C-alpha positions in Angstrom: 69.4 55.1 -128.2 70.8 54.4 -131.6 73.2 51.6 -132.1 76.6 52.8 -133.3 80.0 51.6 -133.9 80.8 51.9 -130.2 78.3 49.2 -129.4 80.2 46.1 -128.2 78.0 43.9 -130.4 78.9 45.9 -133.5 82.6 45.9 -132.6 82.6 42.1 -132.6 80.8 42.0 -135.9 83.2 44.5 -137.4 86.2 42.5 -136.2 84.6 39.3 -137.6 84.0 41.0 -140.9 87.5 42.4 -141.0 88.9 38.9 -140.2 86.9 37.3 -143.0 88.0 40.0 -145.5 91.6 39.5 -144.4 91.3 35.7 -144.8 89.7 36.2 -148.3 92.5 38.6 -149.3 95.1 36.2 -148.1 93.5 33.4 -150.0 93.3 35.4 -153.1 97.0 36.4 -152.8 98.0 32.8 -152.2 96.0 31.7 -155.3 97.6 34.5 -157.4 101.1 33.4 -156.2 100.4 29.8 -157.0 99.1 30.7 -160.5 102.2 32.8 -161.1 104.4 29.9 -160.1 102.5 27.6 -162.4 102.7 30.1 -165.3 106.5 30.6 -164.7 107.4 26.9 -164.4 107.5 26.3 -168.2 109.9 29.3 -168.6 112.1 28.0 -165.7 112.1 24.5 -167.3 113.1 26.0 -170.7 115.8 28.1 -169.2 117.2 25.1 -167.3 117.2 23.0 -170.5 118.9 25.8 -172.4 121.6 26.1 -169.7 122.1 22.4 -169.7 122.5 22.3 -173.4 125.0 25.2 -173.4 127.0 23.3 -170.7 127.1 20.2 -172.8 128.1 22.2 -175.9 130.9 23.9 -173.9 132.1 20.5 -172.6 132.0 19.1 -176.2 134.0 22.1 -177.4 136.5 21.7 -174.6 136.9 18.1 -175.5 137.4 19.0 -179.1 140.2 21.4 -178.1 141.7 18.7 -176.0 141.7 16.3 -179.0 143.4 19.0 -181.1 146.0 19.6 -178.5 146.8 15.9 -178.3 147.2 15.7 -182.1 149.4 18.8 -182.0 151.6 17.2 -179.4 151.9 14.0 -181.5 152.8 16.0 -184.6 155.3 18.1 -182.8 157.0 15.0 -181.4 157.2 13.3 -184.8 158.2 16.5 -186.8 160.7 17.9 -184.3 164.3 16.9 -183.8 164.7 13.4 -182.2 168.2 13.7 -180.7 170.2 16.1 -178.6 169.1 19.0 -176.4 166.5 20.2 -178.9 165.2 16.7 -179.3 164.7 16.5 -175.5 163.1 19.9 -175.3 160.7 19.0 -178.2 159.7 15.7 -176.6 159.1 17.5 -173.2 157.0 20.2 -174.9 155.1 17.7 -177.0 154.4 15.5 -173.9 153.2 18.5 -171.9 150.8 19.6 -174.8 149.6 16.1 -175.2 148.9 15.7 -171.4 147.1 19.0 -171.4 145.0 17.9 -174.3 144.2 14.6 -172.7 143.1 16.4 -169.5 140.8 18.7 -171.5 139.5 15.8 -173.6 138.6 13.6 -170.6 137.5 16.1 -168.0 136.0 18.9 -170.1 135.2 22.3 -168.6 133.2 20.8 -165.8 136.2 18.7 -164.7 138.4 21.8 -164.8 135.9 23.6 -162.7 135.8 20.8 -160.1 139.6 20.7 -160.0 139.9 24.4 -159.4 137.2 24.3 -156.7 139.0 21.5 -155.0 142.3 23.3 -155.2 140.7 26.4 -153.7 139.2 24.4 -150.8 142.5 22.8 -150.0 144.4 26.1 -150.2 142.0 29.0 -149.3 144.5 31.6 -148.1 146.7 31.5 -151.3 143.5 31.4 -153.4 142.3 34.6 -151.7 145.7 36.3 -152.1 145.9 35.4 -155.8 142.3 36.6 -156.3 143.1 39.9 -154.6 146.3 40.3 -156.7 144.4 39.6 -159.9 141.7 42.0 -159.0 144.2 44.7 -158.2 146.0 44.1 -161.5 142.7 44.1 -163.5 141.7 47.3 -161.7 145.0 49.0 -162.6 144.7 47.9 -166.2 141.1 49.1 -166.6 141.8 52.4 -165.0 144.6 53.2 -167.5 
């Protein structure tokens, strides 16, 4: 009688061979994945460095805007009227501009982002309502 596939001994050998082929394929796929990760790592590192550099540049630019605002507040205070109702209004506006500039200069964009995040965490419902309202208004403007 000829030995065929239905022979129990051949079934065991076929399962063993299939298991070995599966293990080899799994190992090859794992190796390929690892090599892909290794090849992509320099790109990820460069992208991370570029994003970090852009973040620093934005913070520097925000700080420069803050310095400009502080200087504008100082010039407005010295050039505007010093007495009366207009003098008080000028001093108030100059102080507000100067404080805004100081905030930007010291905190930068990252500081503003942190402050907004903290504000949203403390007041989630109003933040969602404001977000929905702004989204609605933007949608209306873009549809027109």
